[in-house]
N, C-alpha and C positions, 0 to 999 in steps of 0.2 A: 672282202679279201682282195689284198693286191698281189698283183702278178708282176714279175719281173721280165721286160721283153728285150733287154740288153743293157750294155753298159752305155753310161752317159759321159760324154766328152766334156773335160773342162779345157777349153780352149786357149792356148798361148799365142804368141806371137809367130813362132815357128816352128812349135813342136806340140804334142797333145800330152795332157796327163789324164789317165782314165782311172776311175775308180768306181767299184760297187754301188749301186745306188741304194743298197740295204744298208749300207754304212756312210755314204755320203749325204749330201744336202738336197738332193733334187733328182728327178726323174720325171720331165714332163710327159712321158708316154706311160706313166701309171694309169691304170684302170681301175676302176670299182666294179666287181662281179657279183656283190651280192644282190639277192633278188628283192628289189625294194619293195614290190607288191605284198611280199609276205611278212613284212614287217609294219607294226602300227606306227601311224605318225604321231610324232611327238606333239604335245598340245602346249604352247606358250601360254602363259597368264598374265593378265594385265593388271598391274597394281598401281592405285591412284594414292599418292602420299600426298597430306596436307598438314603443316606444321605452323605453330605459332611463332610469333617475334621470339628470338633467343632460344628456341627449342629445336633440339637436332632431330633428325629423321631416326636415329635410332638403330644404325646398323654401320657395319665396316665393309668397304671394297676391297677384295684383296686379289693380288696375281700371286700364285703359290708355284713353287718348284713341284714338277712331276703332276700338275694338273694344268688341264686348260681352260682359258676363258676367263671373264670377270666373275669372281665369286663373292656371294653373298655371306657375310659372316656376321657373328657376335650380334644377331637381333635381338634388341631389347625387349625383354619381356614387358609386355602391355604397351609398348612404345608405339610409336607413329608407324614404323615399318611392318611390325607384327600385326598390329590392327588392320594394314592393308593387305595382308595375305603373304607377305616375304617369309620366306623359310632358310634357316641356315643351310648352306651349301648350292642354292640356287646360283644360276647364271645368268648374267645380264645379258639381253640381246639387243635392246632398245633404250634410248632414253629421249623422252619427248617425242616419240615417233621417228628417230634417228638411229638408224643402225649402227651398233658401237662395237659387235664382237671382234671385229678386225682393227680397232682403234686402241692406241697406244692407253697404259692406265691413266697416265697424269691427264691426260685430255679428256678421259671418261669422268673422272673426278671433278675436272673442272666444269664439263656440261652440268653435271648434278649441281655444283656449288651455284652456277649463275641461274639455275632455273628459280631460285626464289624460294617462295613460301610453298609452292605446289610444284609437284612432280609426277609424270607418269612413266613407269617403268615396264618393260615388257620383259619378262624371265622365262627361263625352262628350268624344270627339276634337274637337279645335278645329274642324277642317275641317267635321265632321258638324254641330256645333252652328251654325255660321254658316250651312250650308245650311238647317237646321231652322228657324232665327229667319227666315231668308229666306222662307221657304214659309209663315210664320205658325204653324207647328207651336205646340201647346200643350206646353210642357217639363215642366209640372206633371203633366200627364196621361201623358206618355212615361215618367216615372220610376215612375208607378202601372202602367203595362202591363208595364214591365219587371219587376216583382215577380212572384213566383209566385202569391202569396195576400196578401190585405190582413192584415198581422199587427197584433194589438193589442199596445200597447207594454208592457213590464215595469213592475212598481210595485215601490217602494221604501219599505218599511212599518216604522216604528218600533213595537214591541211592549212594553208596560209590565206586569209581572207584577203578576196580581190573588192577593190572599191566599187566595181559595176556589179558583179555578181556574188559578193559576200564569200560565205564558204562554200556554196554550190552544192549543198546537200541538205535534204531534209530526212527526217525518220518517221516512218508510220507503222503504228503497232500491227502486228500479225494476229487477224482476227481469230480467236478462239486460243491463241497461245500467249500466256501471260509472261511479259518479261520478255517478249520476242520483237525486235524492231526490224523492218525491212528498209532499205535506202533507194531513195530517188535522189536523182541528180540533174544539175543544170549542166546541158550539154557542152563540153569544151570547159568547164568551169574548173576553180581550184581542186575540188574533191576528185573529178574525173582525172585530171592531170598528176594527181598523187596517187593514183592506183586503185581508187574506188571504183566498183563496177555497179551497174545499174543491179537491183534486186539482192545485193549482197545483205547478209543479216549483220547487224551491230552486236559485238560481244562485249566491248570493252572501250571506255571512253577516259581518257586522262587518267590511267591508272585504277579505274573504278568499273566493276563489273556492273552490267545493266540489266541482270536477269531478275533482281527483285525492285527495280525501277517503275513506277507508272510514266505514262507519256508525259504527263505535266512536269514531272520531277527531273525527266530526261530533257526536256524543253528549257527547264531553267539551268540546268548544266551548261548547254550549249550557249546560252544567252551569256553565261558568267565566264566563257572560254576566253574571251577577247578577240584577238586577231588571229590567234592559232589553235589548232585542235589537234590530239593524235588519237587515233581510232584503231581499234583491232576489229577486222571485218573477215568474214568467210563467204562463199556463195552458197546458197540455200540447199543444194545437195550434197554438198561436203558436210554440212553442219548436221543434217538428218543422219548420214553415216557416223560422224563422231558420236552422235547422241546414241545410236543403236550399238554403237561397241563399247559405250559408257565411257568415252574418253574426254577428258576436259580439253578444251581449246584455249590453250597458253601463250602469251607472247613469246615464251622460249621457242615455241615451234613456228614462229612466223617466218615470213619473206618481209624484210624491211623495205619500205618503198617512201622516198623523199624525206628521210629523217635528216634535220638539220645538222646533228653533229654525229661524229663516229669516232671512235678510239682507233690508233694506228699503232701498228707494231715496227719499229726501224732497227735495221740492223748495223751496228757500229763496230769498226776495226780500229783500235787504238793507233794514232800516230805517234810521233817521236814525243810528243809534248801531251800524251794521254787522249781523252775523247773530247775535249774542248768545250765543258759546260760546267757550271755550279748547281748545285742541288741545296735548296733550302726547306724548311719546315715551317708552313704557315697555316692559317685557318681560311676556310672559305665562308661566303656570306651565310651560309647555313649552320655554320657551326663546327664542321668537319675539320679534323686535322688532315692538311693535305702536304704532298711533298713537291714543291715547285721547282721547275729549272730556271735557274737564273740566268746569268749572261752567258750567251754562246757566242765562243770565238768565231770570228768570220773566216772561213776557209778551212774550218777545224772539220773532223769526222762527225761531229753532232751536227754542225752546220749543212754540209754536205747531204747528211741524211735527211734534213727537212725538220730536224727539231727548232722549235722557237721558244724564245725567251717567255715566261709565264704559263707555259703548259703544264699539266698536272701529270706526275707519273703515276702510272696504275700497276704496272708489273715490271719485274726485272726476269727476264729469261724464264718467262711464263709463269713466276710465282707472285701473287699478289702483295703489294706492299701496304696495304690498309693496316695489317696488325702488326707492322715493324716498326721500330724506332729508326730514327734518321741514320744512326751508326751502323744498325744491321743493314740497312738499304746499302750503304756504302761498302760495307764488307761484301754482300751479294753482287755488286757490281766488280769489285775487285776479284772476286774468286773465279770469274769468268776468264781471266787471264787477258788475253789481247781482244777479245771478241766480247759482245753484249747484245742483247736484245731488248730493247725499251720499249714499253707501251704507254702511250701519252694520250692526254685528251684536253681538250681548251676546258677553261674555267665555267664558261656557259656551257660547255656539253656536260660537263659533271652536274651542274644545276638542273638541267633539263632532265636526266635520267634519274636523278634524286627526286625530283617533284613527280615524275610516272612511277616511282617505286620500282625501278629495273635497274639492272648492273649495267654501267657504262662498258662492261666488257662484251655485254650480250651479244652484239651485232659487231665485234672488233673485225676489221678486214672483211666483212661479208659484203654480199649484194645479192640482187632478188635472182642473179642467174645461179649462185653457187648454192643458196639454201636448199635442204633436201638432198643434195647429191652425196652426202656421208664422207665426201672426200677429206683426207688431211691435207690441208695447202700448206705446202712450205713459207719461210719467211720471205717477205718480199726482196726485191734484188737489192742488193747494197753497193753503196759506191765507195770503191777503195781506190787509193792513191799509189802510183806506180813510182819506182825509183827515179823517172826523169821528171816526176811532179805532174803528169798528167792525170786526168781522173777519167777512169773507165768503169762500166757497168759490169760487175761480175755477179753470178748467181751464188746465192748463199748456199751453205752446206745444208742439206735436208735429212731429216729424221724421219726413217720409213720403220713401221711396224708390222709385222707379218706374222701370220698364223698358217701352221702347215695345213694343207688341204689335199685334195684329190691329185694335183699336181706337184704335191710336196711344198717346197716355198716358191716354185714357180720361174727359177732362174739359174743360170750357170755363170760360175767364176773363171775368168781368166788370169794370166800373170804374163810378164816379159819372163822368158826362161832364165833360170839361175840367178834371179834378180828378186828382192824384196818387192813388195805392194801388190795389189789385187784389184781387179777391176770387174763390172758386170758384163760377160760377153754374150748372154742370151738371156730375153725375157720372154716366158710363155705367154701365149694369148689366153686370157681366162684364168691366169693364176693369180696367187696373193702379192707376188712381186710386181705385178701390173697393176692391181689394183691399189697396192702402196704407193706408186708412182715411181718405181725403180726403171731406169733408161742404160739401154746397152752404151757402154762406154763409161758409165758412172765409176768414179773412184771410191773405192771401200775404205773410210777413214777410221770408223768405229764398228766393233760387234759388240751388241750388248753391253755398251759403255766402255769397251776397253780398246785403246788405241793400237790400231794394226797396220799404220801407215809403213812400219819397217818389217813387218812379218812377211814369211814366204807363204804361197799358197797353201800349202798343206797344212800348216800352223792355222791358218784362217778358217779352212774347212772343219778342223776339229773344234775350235772355239765356237763354231755354228752348231756343230753336233751336240756339244755339251749344252746348248740352249734348250734342247727339246723341242717343243711344239711351237714356241714362240721366239721370235728374233726381232731384234733392233737392229738397224743399219743406219749408221751416219754416213751419206754419201756426197759427193759433189762432180759436178759434170767436169770433163777432163780437161776442158780448154780454162775454165776459171781456176781448177786446182793447179794447173800448171803456173798460170800467170801468180797465182798466191805464193807457190813456193819459190817462183824466181824472185819474189819481193821479200822473200824470207819471214813472211808473216804467219805466226802461228796460226793453225786452221781447224784445231780440234778443241774439245772440251775437255776439262779434268774429270778423268774417270774415277768412279766411285766403286770400290771392290767389295762386293756383297756376295762373294761365293761360299761363305761359311753360314750365310742367314738361310733358313729355311722359307721364308717369306721374301719374295722380291719386292712387292710393293703393297702398300697398304694405306687406306684413307678410310678417317672416321667421318660419317655422313650424318 
């Protein structure tokens, strides 16, 4: 049970506005007084799903009004999800060993879709989830205590042959373990430079698992690989731990090392003559329909963002363009108003991932240091043009998704007295706001998809309260926000009003 220890101040520049924390959005001094020892510990379940080409996983992932968490619904009878142990009402905690309870619905659905034909989900019974949240239990800690050991993630390493030492790697069968191969390295060789470590276990090579291969068959694969090879490896202790937990080791869990191609997302702000590039539809060497960037105008927003002619378009504002027609993609770009996020990759990059059987979006914008931190990373810095024609680096708006916890949402809001506009005045350590990436001074542009730039503080607080235990904020650092407004550049997305819908978001998977 939560206890109120006083009022929380919402700080303005010269005066204070106080509100009751039971009716407001926050109270960092709230504490949980339930006796945790007297309550049984919830037990998450690990569900491993495997589907065939063209087959769905057979469930829906939803975010519903009045309910917390990512909810499993519409589990198809005798489908992949039901056979794996998923049940209607389960709450999703992890996707492929990555904690997602505090991640936005679109990003969670994206992680699932990018996993390919195999998926590892950690879920909690719906009733147990609600009880845990009401007691203020830390769900992230709960997932860690569920695991037998702290496993290190696998590594996806790309190795290029060296004239002197070849690939610099050999594979030795593990005695008494069929389909298990240990790694030996040439010191300082290509494999070691690519992130492979001595004693690693080989899991996967060029898109094929090796558990059913003999040593002879594996040797033939290596000989056929030519000058390059891409392998999935993991240290032996972590491999044993994964096995004890009956958890598959998947490329979607991996830290990428030395990959020759990666997709990237660029943020563009339209200039007087648009974005400055053309888009055409074409075919790749493998026969896939692709949407290709045509001529990029010199000095245009597309040119300043780093887009290059011939790159292939993968996403518009986080939405995959693969199932879309050319006209539909153009409409998606126009719907963004004066701003758009484009994710692209080179033609060679697309062929590389296609041959491996992986999505080119799997490691988009990722690196070895970020994998496994389960943080929602904002779009990269955008280059924008001032009215004087100078090019300056401005931070892009950031979409922060929060779930109310023991510290509420973990932040306070402030305002300029008697003026519209709201900013983040305080962020509580260990709170949801801190985890989501909120910073003191951030200007609040949208609340749950609705623009609030012209609204007063009291109205913004009411909008936050109406959202219940989940909150989506579009924010921007104060300096960049002021520069954008000086240039009269629109800085918000179109809001979609879904107040009348019972379900906020739903994804069929």
